[in-house]
C-alpha positions in Angstrom: 84.6 79.9 105.2 84.4 81.3 101.7 87.1 79.9 99.4 89.0 83.0 98.1 90.4 81.3 95.0 86.8 80.3 94.1 85.7 83.9 94.8 88.3 85.2 92.4 87.0 82.6 89.8 83.4 83.9 90.3 84.7 87.5 89.8 86.3 86.4 86.6 83.0 85.0 85.4 81.4 88.3 86.2 84.1 90.2 84.3 84.1 88.1 81.2 80.5 87.0 81.0 81.1 83.3 80.7 82.9 80.4 82.3 85.0 79.9 79.2 86.1 83.5 79.2 86.9 83.3 82.9 89.0 80.2 82.3 90.9 81.8 79.5 91.7 84.8 81.6 92.7 82.9 84.8 94.6 80.0 83.2 92.2 77.4 84.6 90.1 75.0 82.6 86.4 75.7 82.2 85.7 72.6 84.3 87.9 74.0 87.1 86.1 77.3 87.1 82.7 75.6 87.2 83.9 73.5 90.2 85.0 76.7 91.9 81.6 78.2 91.5 79.8 75.0 92.7 82.1 75.0 95.7 81.1 78.6 96.6 77.4 77.7 96.2 77.9 74.8 98.6 79.7 77.0 101.1 77.2 79.9 100.9 74.0 77.8 100.4 72.7 80.1 97.6 72.7 79.9 93.8 75.3 82.1 92.3 75.0 81.5 88.6 72.0 80.9 86.3 71.8 79.7 82.7 70.6 82.2 80.1 70.5 80.5 76.7 73.8 78.9 76.1 75.6 81.2 78.6 75.4 82.1 82.2 74.8 85.2 84.3 75.3 85.9 88.0 72.2 85.7 90.2 71.6 88.6 92.6 73.3 86.6 95.3 76.3 86.1 93.0 76.5 89.8 92.1 76.3 90.7 95.8 79.1 88.3 96.6 81.3 89.7 93.9 80.7 93.3 94.8 81.4 92.7 98.5 84.2 90.3 97.8 86.1 92.8 95.7 87.1 94.8 98.8 88.1 91.5 100.6 90.4 90.5 97.8 91.8 94.0 97.6 92.5 94.1 101.3 94.2 90.7 101.1 96.3 91.8 98.2 97.4 94.9 100.0 98.2 92.8 103.1 100.3 90.3 101.1 102.2 93.2 99.5 103.0 94.9 102.8 104.1 91.6 104.4 106.5 90.9 101.5 107.8 94.5 101.8 108.3 94.0 105.5 110.3 90.8 104.9 112.1 92.2 101.9 111.0 89.3 99.7 110.9 89.6 95.9 109.1 86.4 95.0 106.0 84.8 93.7 104.2 85.2 90.3 103.9 88.5 88.6 101.8 88.7 85.5 102.8 91.4 83.1 101.0 92.7 80.0 102.6 95.1 77.6 102.2 96.4 74.1 104.2 94.7 71.4 107.2 97.1 71.0 107.6 97.3 74.7 107.9 93.5 74.8 110.9 93.9 72.6 112.3 97.2 73.8 111.5 97.1 77.6 110.7 93.6 78.8 113.2 91.5 76.8 116.3 93.6 77.9 115.5 93.2 81.6 114.1 89.6 81.7 117.3 87.7 82.3 118.9 90.1 84.7 115.6 90.3 86.7 115.4 86.5 86.9 119.1 86.3 87.9 118.7 88.9 90.6 115.4 87.5 92.0 115.2 83.7 91.3 112.0 83.5 93.4 110.2 85.8 91.1 108.2 84.2 88.2 107.3 86.5 85.4 104.3 85.6 83.2 104.2 87.8 80.0 101.5 88.6 77.5 101.0 91.2 74.7 97.9 93.3 74.7 96.6 96.6 73.4 96.8 99.5 75.9 93.0 99.7 76.7 93.0 95.9 77.2 96.0 96.2 79.6 94.0 98.8 81.6 91.1 96.4 81.9 93.4 93.5 82.9 95.1 95.5 85.7 91.8 97.0 86.9 90.0 93.7 87.1 92.9 91.9 88.9 93.9 89.6 86.1 97.4 90.8 86.0 99.6 92.6 88.5 101.5 95.0 86.2 100.8 96.5 82.8 102.7 98.8 80.4 100.6 101.1 78.2 101.4 103.9 75.7 99.4 106.9 74.6 100.2 109.5 72.0 99.8 113.2 72.8 96.1 114.2 72.4 94.9 110.6 72.5 93.5 110.0 75.9 93.6 106.7 77.8 91.2 106.4 80.7 92.5 104.7 83.9 90.3 103.9 86.9 91.0 105.6 90.2 92.0 102.4 91.9 94.9 101.9 89.4 98.1 103.9 89.8 100.2 105.0 86.8 104.0 105.4 87.0 105.5 107.4 84.1 108.3 105.7 82.2 110.7 107.5 79.8 108.8 108.3 76.6 109.4 107.1 73.0 109.7 108.9 69.7 108.5 107.8 66.3 110.2 108.6 63.0 109.0 108.7 59.4 110.6 105.7 57.8 111.1 105.9 54.0 113.0 104.0 51.3 116.4 105.4 50.6 115.3 106.3 47.0 112.4 108.4 48.3 113.1 112.2 48.0 112.1 112.6 51.6 115.1 110.5 52.6 117.3 113.6 51.9 115.3 115.8 54.4 116.7 116.5 57.8 113.0 116.8 59.1 109.5 116.8 57.9 106.1 118.1 59.0 102.6 116.8 58.2 102.3 119.4 55.5 105.2 117.7 53.7 103.3 114.4 53.8 100.0 115.3 52.2 100.6 113.1 49.1 102.4 110.1 50.6 101.0 106.6 50.7 100.9 105.4 54.3 101.4 102.0 55.7 99.4 102.2 58.9 98.1 100.2 61.9 94.4 99.1 61.7 91.6 101.5 62.3 90.8 102.0 66.0 94.3 101.5 67.2 96.0 104.2 69.2 98.8 104.6 66.7 96.2 105.0 63.9 94.4 107.6 66.0 97.6 109.5 66.4 98.4 109.4 62.7 95.0 110.9 61.9 95.3 113.6 64.6 98.8 114.5 63.3 97.1 115.8 60.2 94.9 118.2 62.1 95.3 121.6 60.5 96.4 120.3 57.1 92.9 120.1 55.7 93.4 116.5 54.6 93.5 113.1 56.2 96.4 110.8 55.8 96.2 108.6 52.7 96.2 105.1 53.9 97.5 102.7 51.3 98.2 99.5 53.3 97.2 98.3 56.8 99.3 96.1 59.0 99.3 95.5 62.8 103.0 95.0 63.2 105.7 97.6 62.8 108.1 94.9 61.6 105.7 94.4 58.7 105.7 98.2 58.1 109.4 98.2 57.6 109.2 95.3 55.2 106.6 97.1 53.1 108.5 100.3 53.1 111.6 98.3 52.0 109.5 97.0 49.2 108.7 100.5 48.1 105.0 100.4 48.9 104.8 103.5 51.0 106.1 105.3 54.1 105.4 104.5 57.8 105.6 106.1 61.2 107.6 103.7 63.3 108.5 104.1 67.0 112.1 103.8 68.0 111.4 101.5 70.9 112.0 97.8 69.9 112.7 98.9 66.3 114.9 96.6 64.3 118.0 98.0 62.6 116.8 99.8 59.4 119.7 98.5 57.2 120.9 100.2 54.0 117.5 100.4 52.3 115.6 102.5 54.9 116.0 106.0 56.3 114.4 107.4 59.5 113.5 111.1 59.2 112.4 113.1 62.3 108.9 114.5 62.3 108.1 117.9 63.7 105.0 120.1 64.4 103.9 117.9 66.1 106.7 115.6 67.1 105.3 112.0 67.5 106.1 111.3 71.1 104.6 108.3 72.9 103.9 108.6 76.6 104.5 105.3 78.5 103.1 104.4 81.8 103.4 101.4 84.1 100.0 100.5 85.7 99.3 98.6 88.9 96.5 98.5 91.4 97.1 100.8 94.3 96.9 97.8 96.6 100.1 96.6 95.0 102.0 99.8 95.7 104.1 98.1 98.5 104.8 94.9 96.5 108.6 94.3 96.3 108.0 92.4 93.0 106.3 95.4 91.4 108.9 97.7 92.7 111.7 95.5 91.4 110.3 95.4 87.9 109.6 99.1 87.8 113.2 99.8 89.0 114.5 97.5 86.2 112.5 99.4 83.6 113.8 102.7 84.8 117.4 101.6 84.9 117.3 100.1 81.4 115.7 103.2 79.8 118.1 105.5 81.6 121.0 103.5 80.2 
């Protein structure tokens, strides 16, 4: 009989291209992943990995096993979810990956109440960029992911992954109180042609949105400073180094030195979705976490 845990380990090697990558993703040691693969080779009687330079790749037998095993693992996952739903059990491990502001604004507010309501449920949390969250959910490395996307910035989601919309989020222009813009009741991109921006790194979804926000102005945003964390953006604005576009979700109090000014035409709205594999649709654990998110945001 094929060891299903070992099959999942081989699939992780296929996904990440190395035993070390598979170990990092699954929480096992590289030695444990190697032992899983060797156990599968003994059970099947065929070689599943071969060395290529300093790395490894799947043999044709290994790739066939992973391709065929995906459906087996999906069927078992769906069976487990339906059994737990039938029994009304909210228990087991649920791995959740979210973007940073959602960790503060969505996950932290529900973590204690969720644990108190369902002591048999163990949440494992990690931060990741939205496109990484999509890959983690799609490949079976986590059960639930929270992603965001700005209007006009697409985020591709595979067909076997379901998306549940959560309440959206709005970003404001944050300026120092001494900035003339602080006295405005609203601004548009045309009002921001000559400001110095504190922005997220090139290639991030937030940076893509900032660039698209300037469509029609004839000029790109003038990026003065780059930082990955919105908390750092606020500190730099407080120091008088520029302005920033900061979402409200998970945003720390601005204090006396900073002012949030609404932006219009377009309004910076983040669309937020919860992702899970369709085989997890009946999972009481997934449903409990989604319900907790909806209750918190509604409140």
